C-alpha positions in Angstrom: -18.6 -2.9 6.9 -18.3 -4.5 3.5 -16.1 -3.6 0.5 -19.1 -2.0 -1.1 -19.4 0.5 1.7 -15.9 2.0 1.3 -14.0 3.8 -1.4 -13.0 1.8 -4.4 -9.3 2.5 -3.9 -9.4 1.1 -0.3 -11.3 -2.0 -1.5 -8.7 -2.7 -4.1 -5.7 -2.2 -1.7 -7.4 -4.1 1.1 -8.0 -7.1 -1.2 -4.3 -7.1 -2.2 -3.2 -6.9 1.5 -5.4 -9.8 2.5 -4.2 -11.9 -0.4 -0.5 -11.3 0.6 -1.4 -12.1 4.3 -2.7 -15.5 3.3 0.0 -16.2 0.7 2.9 -15.2 3.0 1.3 -16.7 6.2 2.2 -13.6 8.2 1.5 -13.4 12.0 -1.7 -11.5 12.7 -0.5 -10.3 16.1 2.6 -8.4 14.9 1.6 -4.8 14.3 5.0 -3.9 12.8 4.8 -6.7 10.2 1.2 -5.7 9.3 2.0 -2.0 9.0 5.0 -2.8 6.8 2.8 -4.9 4.6 0.2 -2.2 4.2 2.9 0.4 3.4 4.3 -2.0 0.8 0.9 -2.5 -0.9 0.1 1.2 -0.7 3.4 2.2 -2.4 2.8 -0.4 -5.1 -0.8 0.9 -5.7 0.4 4.5 -5.9 3.0 3.6 -8.5 0.3 1.9 -10.6 -2.0 4.9 -10.0 0.6 7.2 -11.6 0.5 5.0 -14.7 -3.3 5.7 -14.9 -6.5 3.8 -14.8 -6.9 3.5 -11.0 -8.9 5.7 -8.5 -6.9 8.0 -6.2 -6.0 6.8 -2.7 -6.0 9.8 -0.2 -3.9 9.7 3.0 -7.1 9.6 5.1 -8.1 6.4 3.4 -4.7 4.9 4.1 -5.3 5.7 7.8 -8.7 3.9 7.6 -7.0 0.9 5.9 -4.4 0.7 8.6 -7.2 0.6 11.2 -9.0 -2.1 9.3 -5.9 -4.3 8.9 -3.8 -3.5 12.0 -6.5 -2.6 14.5 -9.9 -4.4 15.1 -11.5 -3.1 11.9 -14.9 -1.5 12.0 -15.4 -2.2 15.8 -12.3 -0.2 16.7 -14.3 3.1 17.3 -16.6 1.1 19.6 -13.7 -0.3 21.6 -12.3 3.2 22.0 -15.6 4.8 22.9 -15.6 5.2 26.8 -19.4 5.1 26.9 -19.7 1.7 25.3 -19.8 -1.0 28.0 -20.2 -4.1 25.8 -20.2 -5.0 22.2 -21.8 -8.1 20.7 -22.3 -9.5 17.2 -25.1 -11.9 16.6 -24.5 -12.1 12.8 -22.6 -10.1 10.3 -25.3 -7.5 9.8 -26.3 -7.1 13.4 -23.7 -5.4 15.7 -25.1 -4.2 19.1 -23.6 -2.1 21.9 -24.6 -1.4 25.5 -24.4 2.2 26.8 -25.4 3.0 30.4 -27.0 -0.4 30.7 -29.2 -0.1 27.6 -28.4 -1.9 24.3 -28.8 -0.5 20.8 -28.3 -1.7 17.3 -25.4 0.1 15.5 -25.1 0.9 11.8 -22.0 -1.3 11.4 -22.4 -4.0 8.8 -19.7 -6.7 8.4 -19.4 -9.6 6.0 -18.9 -13.2 7.2 -15.2 -13.2 6.3 -14.8 -9.8 8.1 -16.2 -11.3 11.3 -13.9 -14.3 11.1 -10.8 -12.2 10.5 -11.8 -9.9 13.4 -11.9 -13.0 15.7 -8.7 -14.4 14.3 -6.8 -11.1 15.1 -8.3 -10.9 18.6 -7.4 -14.5 19.4 -3.9 -14.2 17.9 -3.2 -11.5 20.4 -4.6 -13.5 23.3 -2.9 -16.8 22.4 -6.1 -18.7 22.2 -7.6 -20.9 19.5 -11.0 -21.8 18.1 -12.2 -24.6 15.9 -15.1 -27.0 15.4 -13.7 -29.3 18.1 -13.5 -26.3 20.5 -16.4 -24.0 19.4 -16.3 -21.7 22.5 -13.4 -19.6 23.7 -12.8 -16.9 26.3 -9.9 -14.5 26.0 -8.6 -11.2 27.3 -7.8 -8.4 24.8 -4.8 -6.1 25.2 -6.9 -3.4 26.8 -8.3 -5.8 29.4 -11.6 -6.3 27.8 -13.1 -9.9 27.9 -13.8 -11.7 24.7 -16.2 -14.6 24.3 -16.8 -16.3 20.9 -19.1 -19.2 19.9 -19.2 -20.5 16.3 -21.3 -22.9 14.2 -22.5 -25.6 14.5 -23.2 -24.5 18.0 -24.6 -21.2 16.7 -26.2 -20.1 13.4 -23.5 -17.4 12.9 -20.2 -16.5 14.6 -21.4 -15.0 17.9 -19.0 -12.5 19.6 -19.3 -10.7 23.0 -16.7 -8.1 24.2 -17.1 -6.9 27.8 -15.1 -3.7 28.3 -15.3 -3.3 32.1 -16.0 0.4 32.1 -19.1 0.2 34.4 -17.7 1.5 37.7 -14.4 3.0 36.4 -12.9 2.6 39.9 -9.7 1.2 41.4 -10.4 1.8 45.1 -13.3 2.0 47.6 -12.9 5.8 47.7 -13.5 6.0 44.0 -16.7 4.0 44.5 -17.9 6.6 46.9 -17.0 9.4 44.4 -19.1 7.6 41.7 -22.1 7.3 44.0 -21.8 3.5 44.0 -21.3 3.2 47.7 -21.6 5.3 50.9 -18.5 6.6 52.7 -19.2 4.6 55.9 -19.7 1.4 53.9 -16.4 2.0 52.0 -14.5 2.5 55.3 -16.0 -0.7 56.7 -15.0 -2.7 53.6 -11.5 -1.4 53.6 -11.2 -2.1 57.3 -12.5 -5.7 56.7 -9.9 -6.3 54.0 -7.1 -5.1 56.3 -8.4 -7.2 59.1 -8.2 -10.3 57.0 -11.9 -11.2 56.4 -12.7 -13.5 53.6 -15.2 -11.7 51.2 -17.5 -12.9 48.5 -18.7 -10.4 45.9 -22.1 -11.3 44.4 -24.4 -9.9 41.7 -26.0 -10.5 38.4 -24.3 -10.4 35.0 -22.8 -6.9 34.4 -23.4 -5.8 37.9 -19.7 -4.7 38.4 -18.4 -7.7 40.4 -15.0 -7.7 38.9 -14.5 -3.9 39.4 -15.7 -4.2 43.0 -13.3 -7.1 43.6 -10.5 -5.0 42.2 -11.4 -2.1 44.5 -11.3 -4.4 47.6 -8.0 -5.9 46.5 -6.6 -2.3 46.5 -7.0 -2.2 50.3 -4.9 -5.3 50.9 -1.8 -4.4 53.0 1.3 -3.9 50.8 3.3 -6.6 52.7 0.9 -9.4 51.9 1.3 -11.9 49.0 -1.7 -12.3 46.7 -2.2 -15.3 44.4 -5.0 -14.9 41.9 -6.6 -17.7 39.9 -8.9 -16.9 36.9 -10.3 -18.5 33.8 -9.0 -15.5 31.8 -7.0 -12.6 33.1 -9.5 -9.9 34.1 -8.4 -8.6 37.5 -5.8 -5.8 37.5 -4.3 -6.0 41.0 -2.1 -3.0 41.8 -0.1 -4.5 44.8 3.6 -5.2 45.2 3.5 -9.0 45.6 1.1 -10.6 43.2 1.1 -13.9 41.2 -1.7 -14.1 38.6 -2.6 -17.4 36.9 -5.1 -18.3 34.2 -6.6 -21.5 32.8 -5.3 -23.1 29.7 -7.2 -24.9 26.9 -6.4 -28.5 25.9 -4.2 -28.9 22.8 -5.3 -30.4 19.5 -4.8 -33.9 21.0 -7.1 -33.0 23.9 -4.3 -32.9 26.4 -2.6 -30.2 28.6 -5.7 -28.4 29.9 -5.2 -26.5 33.1 -8.5 -26.0 35.0 -9.5 -23.5 37.7 -9.4 -26.4 40.2 -5.8 -27.0 39.3 -4.9 -23.4 39.8 -6.6 -23.1 43.2 -4.8 -26.3 44.4 -1.5 -25.0 43.0 -1.9 -21.6 44.7 -1.5 -23.2 48.1 2.1 -24.2 47.2 3.0 -20.5 46.6 2.8 -19.2 50.2 -0.2 -17.0 49.7 -1.6 -14.6 52.3 -4.6 -14.1 50.1 -6.1 -16.5 47.6 -8.3 -14.8 45.0 -10.5 -16.8 42.6 -11.9 -14.5 39.9 -15.3 -16.3 39.8 -16.7 -19.6 41.1 -19.2 -21.4 38.9 -18.8 -25.1 39.7 -16.6 -27.6 41.4 -13.7 -25.2 41.9 -15.7 -23.7 44.7 -14.9 -26.7 46.8 -11.2 -26.2 46.3 -11.5 -22.6 47.2 -13.3 -23.5 50.4 -10.6 -26.0 51.3 -7.9 -23.4 50.6 -9.6 -20.9 52.9 -10.0 -23.7 55.5 -6.2 -24.2 55.5 -5.6 -20.7 56.9 -5.5 -18.5 53.8 -7.7 -15.4 53.5 -9.8 -15.4 50.3 -11.9 -13.3 47.9 -14.1 -14.4 45.0 -17.2 -13.5 43.1 -20.3 -15.4 42.2 -23.4 -14.8 40.1 -26.5 -14.4 42.3 -29.7 -12.4 42.6 -29.1 -11.5 46.2 -26.5 -11.8 49.0 -28.4 -14.7 50.7 -28.9 -16.5 47.4 -25.1 -16.3 47.0 -24.7 -18.0 50.3 -27.1 -20.8 49.2 -25.2 -21.1 46.0 -21.9 -21.5 47.8 -23.3 -24.4 49.8 -24.5 -26.2 46.6 -21.8 -25.6 44.0 -19.2 -27.7 45.8 -21.5 -30.7 45.6 -20.7 -30.7 41.8 -17.2 -31.9 42.8 -18.3 -35.4 43.8 -21.2 -37.6 45.0 -19.6 -38.3 48.3 -19.9 -34.8 49.6 -22.5 -33.9 52.2 -24.2 -30.6 52.0 -24.1 -30.1 55.8 -20.3 -30.5 55.7 -20.1 -27.9 52.9 -22.4 -25.5 54.7 -20.3 -25.8 57.9 -17.2 -25.1 55.8 -18.7 -22.0 54.2 -19.8 -20.7 57.7 -16.3 -21.2 59.0 -14.5 -19.7 56.0 -16.6 -16.9 54.5 -17.1 -13.7 56.6 -18.8 -11.2 54.3 -21.0 -11.2 51.2 -21.2 -7.9 49.3 -24.0 -7.6 46.8 -24.0 -5.2 43.9 -26.4 -4.5 41.1 -26.8 -2.6 37.9 -28.9 0.6 38.2 -30.0 3.3 35.7 -27.2 5.6 37.0 -24.5 3.0 36.9 -23.6 0.2 39.4 -24.3 0.3 43.1 -23.8 -1.7 46.3 -27.0 -2.6 48.0 -26.1 -4.9 50.9 -23.2 -6.1 53.0 -24.0 -9.4 54.8 -22.1 -10.9 57.7 -22.0 -14.7 57.7 -22.7 -16.4 61.1 -21.0 -19.5 62.4 -24.2 -21.5 62.9 -25.8 -23.8 60.4 -29.6 -24.3 60.6 -31.5 -27.6 60.4 -32.0 -27.2 56.6 -28.3 -26.5 56.1 -29.1 -22.8 55.8 -26.5 -20.4 57.1 -27.2 -17.7 59.6 -26.5 -14.2 58.3 -27.2 -10.6 59.2 -27.1 -7.4 57.2 -24.4 -5.0 58.4 -25.2 -2.4 55.7 -28.3 -2.1 53.6 -29.7 0.5 51.2 -28.4 1.4 47.8 -25.4 3.4 46.6 -24.9 6.6 48.6 -27.8 5.5 50.9 -26.0 2.3 52.0 -26.3 2.7 55.8 -25.2 0.7 58.9 -28.0 -1.4 60.3 -26.5 -1.4 63.9 -25.3 -5.0 63.5 -21.7 -6.0 64.0 -19.8 -8.6 61.9 -18.5 -11.9 63.2 -14.8 -12.1 63.9 -14.6 -8.7 65.6 -11.4 -9.9 67.4 -9.5 -9.8 64.0 -10.2 -6.1 63.8 -8.8 -5.6 67.2 -5.7 -7.6 66.4 -4.9 -5.2 63.6 -5.6 -2.2 65.8 -8.7 -1.2 63.9 -11.4 0.5 65.9 -14.5 -1.1 64.4 -17.0 0.8 66.5 -15.5 4.2 65.4 -15.6 3.1 61.8 -19.2 2.0 61.9 -20.4 5.0 63.8 
């Protein structure tokens, strides 16, 4: 929204507020300071209005001004809309949203400075920075949404993506069943697998609901177990008694002090974890995760893939990015020894749904392919047991879990 699209009084007051912001160098992440500044400028404007010559400033316009300065401006209604799943800005005049998996162009029009100020406020709250030397940034907004920004010269205009994580709206496997994303037998099996201590990989395409599904699985972890979570940006919301959450850190202006996901995974082993959770593996950190699981810890992670079996193939190749001296057969054998289940989810017209639960075998084929069998297949409420049993059935028995009764 530009100054020409709003009432003249708001445009004048907003201009004064932004000039004072720059002149006084006030913090953009302190709402109380910003509200006080708006009140100060509004009072001054109304005093001058009484002297004549200025347009009136109604109370409703003051509320709009507060939203533009203190909140996230014109995108605030989109952030508050429960039906909006994602927001992205390609250029100041093109703001898109995704609703129920479909994207649409909104009527919101920003100017270039408005886009930059929006990003500055979001990053100020997240404690992240962005400049020409670091033209990409990922951050977590106060409501848990994920922010990604890319700026010129990498892009033509400031490019913004905000993922709101409203796809499944679930915190437990039971809630997945209520939403139709999973069948009741599959949900019982997944909860039992978590309690039994199986290591689980959640796979799916972009926007398939992997993070939400991972959160639901973590909700079944026994209360006495200690969870250490490693993420690039805080996204998981783990509601358990004993949790340590860590996120990566960017390098400083001198190019020093960066904390990578590999660093976090290695550090997690010094924190006496019962469960090591890696929000998502995309590269060399997958090797550190496998080594952590091979040291006795139970693990969970997510990976981008188009099928459960493709996720397994990806897990046997991503660790090779960690160094040239790695052998794929060694990696494949480690995956077979450490990973028990792959749960694949996808985005559908009605929402998100689970479509397959794959059990990973202990054998490695001649081509370094892993043996695996589907325990559940179908889609959403139709996800049904195939008659196969997972490997590691003794771990269910050790926790007094009757696997046969659960499956049947």
